[in-house]
C-alpha positions in Angstrom: -16.9 -50.7 -58.1 -18.9 -50.4 -61.3 -16.0 -49.3 -63.5 -16.2 -45.5 -63.3 -12.4 -45.0 -63.0 -11.6 -47.8 -65.4 -13.8 -46.0 -68.0 -12.0 -42.7 -67.4 -8.6 -44.4 -67.7 -9.7 -46.1 -70.9 -10.7 -42.8 -72.4 -7.4 -41.3 -71.5 -5.6 -44.2 -73.0 -7.7 -44.1 -76.2 -7.0 -40.4 -76.5 -3.3 -40.9 -75.7 -3.4 -38.3 -72.8 -1.0 -38.2 -69.9 -3.1 -39.0 -66.9 -2.9 -38.5 -63.1 -5.4 -39.8 -60.6 -6.5 -38.4 -57.2 -8.9 -39.7 -54.6 -10.8 -37.4 -52.3 -12.0 -38.3 -48.8 -13.9 -36.6 -46.0 -10.4 -35.7 -44.7 -9.2 -34.0 -47.9 -8.3 -30.4 -47.2 -8.0 -27.5 -49.7 -4.2 -27.5 -49.1 -4.1 -31.1 -50.4 -5.0 -29.7 -53.8 -3.4 -26.3 -53.8 -0.2 -25.6 -51.9 1.5 -26.3 -48.6 4.2 -24.6 -46.6 7.6 -26.3 -46.6 10.8 -25.5 -44.9 13.7 -25.1 -47.4 17.2 -24.1 -46.1 15.6 -22.4 -43.0 13.0 -20.5 -45.0 9.3 -21.3 -45.1 8.2 -21.5 -48.8 4.9 -22.4 -50.5 5.1 -25.6 -52.5 2.5 -26.3 -55.2 0.7 -29.6 -54.9 0.5 -32.3 -57.6 -3.1 -31.5 -58.4 -2.3 -27.9 -59.3 0.8 -29.1 -61.3 -1.5 -31.3 -63.3 -3.9 -28.5 -64.0 -1.1 -26.1 -64.9 0.6 -28.7 -67.2 -2.6 -29.7 -69.0 -2.9 -33.3 -67.9 -6.0 -35.5 -68.0 -7.0 -35.6 -64.3 -9.3 -38.3 -62.8 -10.7 -37.3 -59.4 -12.2 -40.3 -57.6 -14.9 -40.0 -55.0 -15.5 -36.4 -55.7 -18.6 -36.2 -53.5 -16.7 -37.5 -50.5 -15.0 -34.1 -50.1 -16.5 -31.1 -48.5 -17.7 -28.0 -50.5 -14.6 -26.0 -49.6 -12.5 -28.6 -51.6 -15.1 -28.4 -54.4 -14.6 -24.7 -54.5 -11.0 -25.2 -55.6 -12.1 -27.4 -58.5 -15.1 -25.2 -59.4 -12.7 -22.2 -59.8 -11.0 -24.1 -62.7 -14.3 -24.2 -64.6 -15.4 -20.7 -64.0 -14.8 -17.9 -66.5 -11.3 -17.1 -65.2 -10.2 -20.8 -65.2 -7.8 -20.2 -62.4 -7.3 -20.8 -58.7 -5.5 -18.4 -56.3 -3.0 -20.2 -54.1 -2.5 -19.3 -50.4 0.6 -17.2 -51.3 -1.5 -15.1 -53.7 -0.1 -16.6 -56.9 -2.5 -17.9 -59.5 -2.6 -21.2 -61.3 -4.4 -21.1 -64.6 -5.9 -24.2 -66.2 -3.9 -25.2 -69.3 -5.9 -25.3 -72.5 -5.3 -29.1 -72.6 -6.5 -29.7 -69.0 -9.3 -32.1 -68.8 -11.0 -33.6 -65.7 -13.3 -36.5 -65.0 -14.7 -36.8 -61.5 -16.3 -40.0 -60.2 -18.5 -40.5 -57.2 -21.1 -42.7 -55.6 -24.7 -41.6 -55.3 -25.0 -42.9 -51.8 -23.0 -44.6 -49.0 -21.1 -43.7 -45.9 -19.5 -40.2 -46.0 -21.1 -39.3 -49.4 -22.3 -35.7 -49.6 -25.0 -34.6 -52.1 -23.7 -32.5 -54.9 -25.5 -29.2 -55.5 -26.7 -28.2 -59.0 -24.0 -25.5 -59.2 -21.3 -28.2 -58.9 -22.9 -30.5 -61.4 -23.4 -27.7 -63.9 -19.6 -27.2 -64.1 -19.2 -30.6 -65.8 -19.8 -31.1 -69.4 -21.7 -34.3 -68.8 -23.0 -36.2 -65.8 -23.2 -40.0 -66.5 -24.7 -42.6 -64.2 -23.1 -46.0 -64.3 -24.7 -49.0 -62.7 -23.8 -52.6 -62.6 -24.8 -54.5 -65.7 -27.3 -57.4 -65.5 -25.6 -60.7 -64.4 -25.5 -62.2 -67.9 -23.8 -59.1 -69.3 -21.4 -58.9 -66.4 -20.5 -62.5 -67.0 -19.9 -61.9 -70.7 -17.7 -58.9 -69.8 -15.6 -60.8 -67.3 -15.3 -63.7 -69.7 -13.9 -61.4 -72.3 -11.5 -59.7 -69.9 -10.5 -63.0 -68.3 -10.1 -64.8 -71.6 -9.0 -68.4 -71.2 -7.5 -67.8 -67.8 -10.8 -68.2 -65.8 -13.5 -70.8 -66.3 -17.1 -69.9 -67.1 -18.1 -71.7 -63.9 -15.8 -69.6 -61.8 -16.9 -66.3 -63.4 -20.6 -67.3 -63.0 -20.0 -68.0 -59.3 -18.2 -64.6 -58.8 -21.0 -62.7 -60.6 -23.6 -64.5 -58.5 -21.7 -63.7 -55.3 -21.3 -60.1 -56.3 -25.0 -59.8 -57.2 -26.1 -61.2 -53.9 -23.7 -59.0 -52.0 -24.9 -55.9 -53.8 -28.5 -56.8 -53.1 -27.7 -57.2 -49.4 -26.0 -53.8 -49.3 -28.8 -52.2 -51.2 -31.4 -53.6 -48.8 -29.5 -52.8 -45.6 
């Protein structure tokens, strides 16, 4: 992509924050973020999901493709940023967001399966940043910096040209 998740990972690394990453899809259910029933020694118990553990423990959470999920999944995340800063799990218990909990959500503006975000969802985030691909000369310079001496200028230029043409074809289709 354009580097949205890489930017979030870099911020976490610079701030020395323990980080977990989740990706949402059109198939993501509320239970994927909250809790699920499990059978333990013949008894059905609720088991908290990794997302809620990260919230409770105060980790830096990266949620990729936020706008691929349906609004009912967003409602779980929205609850963390409301006044109470908590989510009620299916068993009635509450998970409160730890004071150190931080979250970055990434998403694409358009594409298959993308759902538009409403203003209420966007208002819960401290900032909404749009990232686009850099111009080809800047993208070449970035890749040369990252690739160092391992990849030739000619190879990188060819890759950037191919990516630029591919993006244009996708944009126009």
